[in-house]
Each structure stands twice: as structure tokens, then as C-alpha cells.
PDB file of the backbone (N, CA, C, O) and the ligand in Angstrom, with CONECT records:
HET     ZN  A 101       1
ATOM      1  N   MET A   1       5.121  -7.950  14.863  1.00  0.00           N
ATOM      2  CA  MET A   1       5.495  -7.127  13.699  1.00  0.00           C
ATOM      3  C   MET A   1       4.547  -5.943  13.587  1.00  0.00           C
ATOM      4  O   MET A   1       3.331  -6.085  13.717  1.00  0.00           O
ATOM      5  N   LYS A   2       5.118  -4.791  13.347  1.00  0.00           N
ATOM      6  CA  LYS A   2       4.341  -3.567  13.230  1.00  0.00           C
ATOM      7  C   LYS A   2       4.010  -3.276  11.772  1.00  0.00           C
ATOM      8  O   LYS A   2       4.721  -3.693  10.858  1.00  0.00           O
ATOM      9  N   CYS A   3       2.938  -2.567  11.583  1.00  0.00           N
ATOM     10  CA  CYS A   3       2.599  -2.069  10.243  1.00  0.00           C
ATOM     11  C   CYS A   3       3.767  -1.218   9.734  1.00  0.00           C
ATOM     12  O   CYS A   3       4.305  -0.386  10.464  1.00  0.00           O
ATOM     13  N   GLN A   4       4.142  -1.435   8.497  1.00  0.00           N
ATOM     14  CA  GLN A   4       5.314  -0.737   7.944  1.00  0.00           C
ATOM     15  C   GLN A   4       4.974   0.605   7.310  1.00  0.00           C
ATOM     16  O   GLN A   4       5.855   1.305   6.811  1.00  0.00           O
ATOM     17  N   TYR A   5       3.706   0.958   7.330  1.00  0.00           N
ATOM     18  CA  TYR A   5       3.308   2.251   6.783  1.00  0.00           C
ATOM     19  C   TYR A   5       3.879   3.357   7.660  1.00  0.00           C
ATOM     20  O   TYR A   5       3.922   3.242   8.885  1.00  0.00           O
ATOM     21  N   GLN A   6       4.317   4.432   7.004  1.00  0.00           N
ATOM     22  CA  GLN A   6       4.935   5.525   7.751  1.00  0.00           C
ATOM     23  C   GLN A   6       4.079   5.997   8.920  1.00  0.00           C
ATOM     24  O   GLN A   6       2.887   6.260   8.763  1.00  0.00           O
ATOM     25  N   LYS A   7       4.680   6.098  10.061  1.00  0.00           N
ATOM     26  CA  LYS A   7       4.055   6.643  11.261  1.00  0.00           C
ATOM     27  C   LYS A   7       2.870   5.845  11.770  1.00  0.00           C
ATOM     28  O   LYS A   7       2.118   6.340  12.610  1.00  0.00           O
ATOM     29  N   CYS A   8       2.685   4.657  11.299  1.00  0.00           N
ATOM     30  CA  CYS A   8       1.590   3.835  11.806  1.00  0.00           C
ATOM     31  C   CYS A   8       2.147   2.909  12.881  1.00  0.00           C
ATOM     32  O   CYS A   8       3.179   2.266  12.688  1.00  0.00           O
ATOM     33  N   ASN A   9       1.461   2.850  14.001  1.00  0.00           N
ATOM     34  CA  ASN A   9       1.946   1.993  15.080  1.00  0.00           C
ATOM     35  C   ASN A   9       1.058   0.789  15.335  1.00  0.00           C
ATOM     36  O   ASN A   9       1.192   0.103  16.348  1.00  0.00           O
ATOM     37  N   GLN A  10       0.154   0.545  14.404  1.00  0.00           N
ATOM     38  CA  GLN A  10      -0.744  -0.605  14.559  1.00  0.00           C
ATOM     39  C   GLN A  10       0.021  -1.900  14.321  1.00  0.00           C
ATOM     40  O   GLN A  10       1.070  -1.932  13.679  1.00  0.00           O
ATOM     41  N   LYS A  11      -0.542  -2.939  14.858  1.00  0.00           N
ATOM     42  CA  LYS A  11       0.029  -4.255  14.634  1.00  0.00           C
ATOM     43  C   LYS A  11      -0.287  -4.690  13.205  1.00  0.00           C
ATOM     44  O   LYS A  11      -1.407  -4.513  12.727  1.00  0.00           O
ATOM     45  N   ALA A  12       0.696  -5.252  12.538  1.00  0.00           N
ATOM     46  CA  ALA A  12       0.465  -5.758  11.182  1.00  0.00           C
ATOM     47  C   ALA A  12      -0.333  -7.056  11.269  1.00  0.00           C
ATOM     48  O   ALA A  12      -0.003  -7.956  12.041  1.00  0.00           O
ATOM     49  N   THR A  13      -1.371  -7.130  10.472  1.00  0.00           N
ATOM     50  CA  THR A  13      -2.198  -8.333  10.479  1.00  0.00           C
ATOM     51  C   THR A  13      -2.154  -9.050   9.141  1.00  0.00           C
ATOM     52  O   THR A  13      -2.522 -10.221   9.040  1.00  0.00           O
ATOM     53  N   LYS A  14      -1.709  -8.352   8.130  1.00  0.00           N
ATOM     54  CA  LYS A  14      -1.693  -8.918   6.786  1.00  0.00           C
ATOM     55  C   LYS A  14      -0.462  -8.402   6.080  1.00  0.00           C
ATOM     56  O   LYS A  14       0.219  -7.499   6.565  1.00  0.00           O
ATOM     57  N   THR A  15      -0.186  -8.979   4.941  1.00  0.00           N
ATOM     58  CA  THR A  15       0.885  -8.414   4.132  1.00  0.00           C
ATOM     59  C   THR A  15       0.321  -8.010   2.779  1.00  0.00           C
ATOM     60  O   THR A  15      -0.665  -8.566   2.295  1.00  0.00           O
ATOM     61  N   TRP A  16       0.968  -7.047   2.203  1.00  0.00           N
ATOM     62  CA  TRP A  16       0.647  -6.619   0.840  1.00  0.00           C
ATOM     63  C   TRP A  16       1.973  -6.513   0.123  1.00  0.00           C
ATOM     64  O   TRP A  16       2.850  -5.756   0.536  1.00  0.00           O
ATOM     65  N   ALA A  17       2.121  -7.266  -0.945  1.00  0.00           N
ATOM     66  CA  ALA A  17       3.411  -7.324  -1.646  1.00  0.00           C
ATOM     67  C   ALA A  17       4.529  -7.654  -0.660  1.00  0.00           C
ATOM     68  O   ALA A  17       5.627  -7.102  -0.725  1.00  0.00           O
ATOM     69  N   LEU A  18       4.216  -8.567   0.248  1.00  0.00           N
ATOM     70  CA  LEU A  18       5.163  -9.029   1.271  1.00  0.00           C
ATOM     71  C   LEU A  18       5.494  -7.972   2.325  1.00  0.00           C
ATOM     72  O   LEU A  18       6.366  -8.194   3.164  1.00  0.00           O
ATOM     73  N   VAL A  19       4.825  -6.850   2.292  1.00  0.00           N
ATOM     74  CA  VAL A  19       5.054  -5.801   3.288  1.00  0.00           C
ATOM     75  C   VAL A  19       3.999  -5.943   4.386  1.00  0.00           C
ATOM     76  O   VAL A  19       2.805  -5.911   4.088  1.00  0.00           O
ATOM     77  N   PRO A  20       4.402  -6.096   5.623  1.00  0.00           N
ATOM     78  CA  PRO A  20       3.428  -6.211   6.717  1.00  0.00           C
ATOM     79  C   PRO A  20       2.659  -4.908   6.928  1.00  0.00           C
ATOM     80  O   PRO A  20       3.251  -3.837   7.056  1.00  0.00           O
ATOM     81  N   LEU A  21       1.340  -5.017   6.962  1.00  0.00           N
ATOM     82  CA  LEU A  21       0.490  -3.840   7.136  1.00  0.00           C
ATOM     83  C   LEU A  21      -0.662  -4.171   8.073  1.00  0.00           C
ATOM     84  O   LEU A  21      -1.050  -5.329   8.229  1.00  0.00           O
ATOM     85  N   CYS A  22      -1.199  -3.123   8.694  1.00  0.00           N
ATOM     86  CA  CYS A  22      -2.399  -3.294   9.501  1.00  0.00           C
ATOM     87  C   CYS A  22      -3.604  -3.368   8.553  1.00  0.00           C
ATOM     88  O   CYS A  22      -3.473  -3.125   7.353  1.00  0.00           O
ATOM     89  N   ASN A  23      -4.747  -3.697   9.092  1.00  0.00           N
ATOM     90  CA  ASN A  23      -5.960  -3.808   8.283  1.00  0.00           C
ATOM     91  C   ASN A  23      -6.266  -2.537   7.512  1.00  0.00           C
ATOM     92  O   ASN A  23      -6.595  -2.576   6.326  1.00  0.00           O
ATOM     93  N   VAL A  24      -6.152  -1.408   8.204  1.00  0.00           N
ATOM     94  CA  VAL A  24      -6.524  -0.126   7.606  1.00  0.00           C
ATOM     95  C   VAL A  24      -5.666   0.180   6.386  1.00  0.00           C
ATOM     96  O   VAL A  24      -6.184   0.517   5.321  1.00  0.00           O
ATOM     97  N   HIS A  25      -4.380   0.063   6.543  1.00  0.00           N
ATOM     98  CA  HIS A  25      -3.498   0.413   5.428  1.00  0.00           C
ATOM     99  C   HIS A  25      -3.531  -0.611   4.311  1.00  0.00           C
ATOM    100  O   HIS A  25      -3.388  -0.266   3.138  1.00  0.00           O
ATOM    101  N   ARG A  26      -3.716  -1.835   4.665  1.00  0.00           N
ATOM    102  CA  ARG A  26      -3.846  -2.861   3.623  1.00  0.00           C
ATOM    103  C   ARG A  26      -5.104  -2.569   2.782  1.00  0.00           C
ATOM    104  O   ARG A  26      -5.076  -2.671   1.555  1.00  0.00           O
ATOM    105  N   ASP A  27      -6.191  -2.210   3.451  1.00  0.00           N
ATOM    106  CA  ASP A  27      -7.418  -1.882   2.707  1.00  0.00           C
ATOM    107  C   ASP A  27      -7.228  -0.650   1.834  1.00  0.00           C
ATOM    108  O   ASP A  27      -7.691  -0.606   0.694  1.00  0.00           O
ATOM    109  N   LYS A  28      -6.554   0.334   2.370  1.00  0.00           N
ATOM    110  CA  LYS A  28      -6.333   1.558   1.587  1.00  0.00           C
ATOM    111  C   LYS A  28      -5.549   1.250   0.324  1.00  0.00           C
ATOM    112  O   LYS A  28      -5.889   1.717  -0.763  1.00  0.00           O
ATOM    113  N   ILE A  29      -4.518   0.475   0.476  1.00  0.00           N
ATOM    114  CA  ILE A  29      -3.677   0.159  -0.680  1.00  0.00           C
ATOM    115  C   ILE A  29      -4.427  -0.739  -1.654  1.00  0.00           C
ATOM    116  O   ILE A  29      -4.283  -0.599  -2.869  1.00  0.00           O
ATOM    117  N   ASP A  30      -5.212  -1.643  -1.133  1.00  0.00           N
ATOM    118  CA  ASP A  30      -6.045  -2.489  -1.995  1.00  0.00           C
ATOM    119  C   ASP A  30      -6.975  -1.644  -2.858  1.00  0.00           C
ATOM    120  O   ASP A  30      -7.038  -1.823  -4.074  1.00  0.00           O
ATOM    121  N   CYS A  31      -7.686  -0.735  -2.230  1.00  0.00           N
ATOM    122  CA  CYS A  31      -8.638   0.125  -2.947  1.00  0.00           C
ATOM    123  C   CYS A  31      -7.911   0.966  -3.983  1.00  0.00           C
ATOM    124  O   CYS A  31      -8.359   1.113  -5.120  1.00  0.00           O
ATOM    125  N   GLU A  32      -6.801   1.505  -3.569  1.00  0.00           N
ATOM    126  CA  GLU A  32      -6.039   2.356  -4.466  1.00  0.00           C
ATOM    127  C   GLU A  32      -5.526   1.562  -5.673  1.00  0.00           C
ATOM    128  O   GLU A  32      -5.527   2.068  -6.796  1.00  0.00           O
ATOM    129  N   THR A  33      -5.100   0.355  -5.446  1.00  0.00           N
ATOM    130  CA  THR A  33      -4.597  -0.485  -6.537  1.00  0.00           C
ATOM    131  C   THR A  33      -5.709  -0.806  -7.523  1.00  0.00           C
ATOM    132  O   THR A  33      -5.507  -0.789  -8.737  1.00  0.00           O
ATOM    133  N   ILE A  34      -6.869  -1.093  -6.989  1.00  0.00           N
ATOM    134  CA  ILE A  34      -8.027  -1.369  -7.853  1.00  0.00           C
ATOM    135  C   ILE A  34      -8.372  -0.129  -8.664  1.00  0.00           C
ATOM    136  O   ILE A  34      -8.627  -0.215  -9.866  1.00  0.00           O
ATOM    137  N   ASP A  35      -8.380   1.012  -8.010  1.00  0.00           N
ATOM    138  CA  ASP A  35      -8.636   2.269  -8.723  1.00  0.00           C
ATOM    139  C   ASP A  35      -7.627   2.471  -9.842  1.00  0.00           C
ATOM    140  O   ASP A  35      -7.971   2.876 -10.952  1.00  0.00           O
ATOM    141  N   TYR A  36      -6.402   2.185  -9.526  1.00  0.00           N
ATOM    142  CA  TYR A  36      -5.326   2.447 -10.488  1.00  0.00           C
ATOM    143  C   TYR A  36      -5.420   1.523 -11.699  1.00  0.00           C
ATOM    144  O   TYR A  36      -5.277   1.972 -12.837  1.00  0.00           O
ATOM    145  N   TYR A  37      -5.657   0.254 -11.462  1.00  0.00           N
ATOM    146  CA  TYR A  37      -5.637  -0.708 -12.570  1.00  0.00           C
ATOM    147  C   TYR A  37      -6.985  -0.922 -13.244  1.00  0.00           C
ATOM    148  O   TYR A  37      -7.042  -1.231 -14.435  1.00  0.00           O
ATOM    149  N   ILE A  38      -8.049  -0.762 -12.505  1.00  0.00           N
ATOM    150  CA  ILE A  38      -9.348  -1.183 -13.034  1.00  0.00           C
ATOM    151  C   ILE A  38     -10.302  -0.030 -13.296  1.00  0.00           C
ATOM    152  O   ILE A  38     -10.977  -0.008 -14.326  1.00  0.00           O
ATOM    153  N   SER A  39     -10.366   0.913 -12.393  1.00  0.00           N
ATOM    154  CA  SER A  39     -11.398   1.931 -12.555  1.00  0.00           C
ATOM    155  C   SER A  39     -11.045   2.876 -13.689  1.00  0.00           C
ATOM    156  O   SER A  39      -9.923   2.876 -14.195  1.00  0.00           O
ATOM    157  N   THR A  40     -11.993   3.654 -14.067  1.00  0.00           N
ATOM    158  CA  THR A  40     -11.788   4.571 -15.184  1.00  0.00           C
ATOM    159  C   THR A  40     -11.287   5.934 -14.713  1.00  0.00           C
ATOM    160  O   THR A  40     -11.084   6.847 -15.514  1.00  0.00           O
ATOM    161  N   LYS A  41     -11.092   6.054 -13.410  1.00  0.00           N
ATOM    162  CA  LYS A  41     -10.504   7.290 -12.901  1.00  0.00           C
ATOM    163  C   LYS A  41      -9.134   7.476 -13.530  1.00  0.00           C
ATOM    164  O   LYS A  41      -8.371   6.522 -13.689  1.00  0.00           O
ATOM    165  N   GLU A  42      -8.841   8.688 -13.877  1.00  0.00           N
ATOM    166  CA  GLU A  42      -7.538   8.960 -14.468  1.00  0.00           C
ATOM    167  C   GLU A  42      -6.514   9.112 -13.358  1.00  0.00           C
ATOM    168  O   GLU A  42      -6.280  10.211 -12.855  1.00  0.00           O
ATOM    169  N   MET A  43      -5.923   8.022 -12.992  1.00  0.00           N
ATOM    170  CA  MET A  43      -4.937   8.058 -11.915  1.00  0.00           C
ATOM    171  C   MET A  43      -3.547   7.899 -12.489  1.00  0.00           C
ATOM    172  O   MET A  43      -3.278   7.002 -13.288  1.00  0.00           O
ATOM    173  N   LYS A  44      -2.700   8.762 -12.076  1.00  0.00           N
ATOM    174  CA  LYS A  44      -1.307   8.645 -12.505  1.00  0.00           C
ATOM    175  C   LYS A  44      -0.546   7.832 -11.461  1.00  0.00           C
ATOM    176  O   LYS A  44      -1.003   7.639 -10.335  1.00  0.00           O
ATOM    177  N   TYR A  45       0.598   7.376 -11.862  1.00  0.00           N
ATOM    178  CA  TYR A  45       1.443   6.611 -10.939  1.00  0.00           C
ATOM    179  C   TYR A  45       1.710   7.414  -9.664  1.00  0.00           C
ATOM    180  O   TYR A  45       1.676   6.870  -8.560  1.00  0.00           O
ATOM    181  N   GLU A  46       1.967   8.674  -9.824  1.00  0.00           N
ATOM    182  CA  GLU A  46       2.274   9.519  -8.655  1.00  0.00           C
ATOM    183  C   GLU A  46       1.065   9.711  -7.751  1.00  0.00           C
ATOM    184  O   GLU A  46       1.204  10.138  -6.604  1.00  0.00           O
ATOM    185  N   ASP A  47      -0.114   9.398  -8.261  1.00  0.00           N
ATOM    186  CA  ASP A  47      -1.315   9.541  -7.447  1.00  0.00           C
ATOM    187  C   ASP A  47      -1.505   8.380  -6.468  1.00  0.00           C
ATOM    188  O   ASP A  47      -2.385   8.432  -5.609  1.00  0.00           O
ATOM    189  N   ARG A  48      -0.707   7.364  -6.592  1.00  0.00           N
ATOM    190  CA  ARG A  48      -0.849   6.203  -5.711  1.00  0.00           C
ATOM    191  C   ARG A  48      -0.147   6.494  -4.388  1.00  0.00           C
ATOM    192  O   ARG A  48       0.880   5.896  -4.065  1.00  0.00           O
ATOM    193  N   GLU A  49      -0.722   7.422  -3.635  1.00  0.00           N
ATOM    194  CA  GLU A  49      -0.007   7.914  -2.462  1.00  0.00           C
ATOM    195  C   GLU A  49       0.258   6.836  -1.419  1.00  0.00           C
ATOM    196  O   GLU A  49       1.304   6.861  -0.770  1.00  0.00           O
ATOM    197  N   HIS A  50      -0.635   5.917  -1.246  1.00  0.00           N
ATOM    198  CA  HIS A  50      -0.408   4.887  -0.231  1.00  0.00           C
ATOM    199  C   HIS A  50       0.665   3.894  -0.680  1.00  0.00           C
ATOM    200  O   HIS A  50       1.558   3.516   0.078  1.00  0.00           O
ATOM    201  N   TYR A  51       0.538   3.496  -1.930  1.00  0.00           N
ATOM    202  CA  TYR A  51       1.525   2.564  -2.460  1.00  0.00           C
ATOM    203  C   TYR A  51       2.927   3.154  -2.441  1.00  0.00           C
ATOM    204  O   TYR A  51       3.894   2.480  -2.085  1.00  0.00           O
ATOM    205  N   LEU A  52       3.023   4.399  -2.823  1.00  0.00           N
ATOM    206  CA  LEU A  52       4.347   5.022  -2.887  1.00  0.00           C
ATOM    207  C   LEU A  52       5.002   5.122  -1.512  1.00  0.00           C
ATOM    208  O   LEU A  52       6.225   5.218  -1.409  1.00  0.00           O
ATOM    209  N   LYS A  53       4.189   5.100  -0.458  1.00  0.00           N
ATOM    210  CA  LYS A  53       4.764   5.158   0.888  1.00  0.00           C
ATOM    211  C   LYS A  53       5.394   3.832   1.310  1.00  0.00           C
ATOM    212  O   LYS A  53       6.250   3.805   2.195  1.00  0.00           O
ATOM    213  N   ILE A  54       4.983   2.755   0.694  1.00  0.00           N
ATOM    214  CA  ILE A  54       5.584   1.466   1.065  1.00  0.00           C
ATOM    215  C   ILE A  54       6.394   0.854  -0.076  1.00  0.00           C
ATOM    216  O   ILE A  54       6.979  -0.219   0.073  1.00  0.00           O
ATOM    217  N   ARG A  55       6.422   1.531  -1.192  1.00  0.00           N
ATOM    218  CA  ARG A  55       7.058   0.970  -2.378  1.00  0.00           C
ATOM    219  C   ARG A  55       8.503   0.522  -2.125  1.00  0.00           C
ATOM    220  O   ARG A  55       8.938  -0.523  -2.607  1.00  0.00           O
ATOM    221  N   HIS A  56       9.227   1.332  -1.363  1.00  0.00           N
ATOM    222  CA  HIS A  56      10.632   0.993  -1.110  1.00  0.00           C
ATOM    223  C   HIS A  56      10.787  -0.293  -0.304  1.00  0.00           C
ATOM    224  O   HIS A  56      11.885  -0.840  -0.201  1.00  0.00           O
ATOM    225  N   LEU A  57       9.677  -0.774   0.270  1.00  0.00           N
ATOM    226  CA  LEU A  57       9.744  -2.000   1.074  1.00  0.00           C
ATOM    227  C   LEU A  57       9.369  -3.250   0.278  1.00  0.00           C
ATOM    228  O   LEU A  57       9.596  -4.373   0.730  1.00  0.00           O
ATOM    229  N   THR A  58       8.806  -3.053  -0.887  1.00  0.00           N
ATOM    230  CA  THR A  58       8.381  -4.210  -1.662  1.00  0.00           C
ATOM    231  C   THR A  58       9.593  -4.897  -2.289  1.00  0.00           C
ATOM    232  O   THR A  58      10.606  -4.249  -2.556  1.00  0.00           O
ATOM    233  N   PRO A  59       9.494  -6.183  -2.519  1.00  0.00           N
ATOM    234  CA  PRO A  59      10.672  -6.929  -2.991  1.00  0.00           C
ATOM    235  C   PRO A  59      11.102  -6.612  -4.417  1.00  0.00           C
ATOM    236  O   PRO A  59      12.240  -6.881  -4.800  1.00  0.00           O
ATOM    237  N   TRP A  60      10.191  -6.039  -5.206  1.00  0.00           N
ATOM    238  CA  TRP A  60      10.546  -5.859  -6.608  1.00  0.00           C
ATOM    239  C   TRP A  60      10.952  -4.435  -6.959  1.00  0.00           C
ATOM    240  O   TRP A  60      11.013  -4.069  -8.133  1.00  0.00           O
ATOM    241  N   VAL A  61      11.224  -3.647  -5.950  1.00  0.00           N
ATOM    242  CA  VAL A  61      11.696  -2.299  -6.253  1.00  0.00           C
ATOM    243  C   VAL A  61      13.139  -2.390  -6.747  1.00  0.00           C
ATOM    244  O   VAL A  61      13.943  -3.143  -6.197  1.00  0.00           O
ATOM    245  N   SER A  62      13.457  -1.632  -7.770  1.00  0.00           N
ATOM    246  CA  SER A  62      14.813  -1.769  -8.324  1.00  0.00           C
ATOM    247  C   SER A  62      15.644  -0.531  -8.020  1.00  0.00           C
ATOM    248  O   SER A  62      16.811  -0.462  -8.406  1.00  0.00           O
TER     249      SER A  62
HETATM  250 ZN    ZN A 101      -0.998   0.780   9.355  1.00  0.00          ZN2+
END
């Protein structure tokens, strides 16, 4: 299984929200999610650039 991030050809090693991702992209999305929910940085939904690239692949997209 390949990483599902756009234009990434790495092998998927983990999943995030059931989406297969390589280590690099999984870490990026992890950090971004923490920033979005926990940190005091003023991040808007549209600022979640990594998440938005895989959002259409997550099971809870409506
Ligand atoms: Zn990747």
C-alpha cells in the first residue's frame, strides 16, 4: 500500500484516520492536528494544509 498523500510515492507504514500514510506525512498531519486543537496558534480550518489533502479519503467526510 502506498502513502495516499498527493504525489507521495513512499510506502505507507501507518494510518491516520484510516488513511494509509508514510511516516513523514503521518507526522506532519499529527503535528498539524495538535497545532490546530491544542496550541494557541490561531489556525483556521483552511490552514490545515496537510489534513485537507487527505480529507476526502477519511471515512467521515460527508
Ligand atoms: Zn507520504
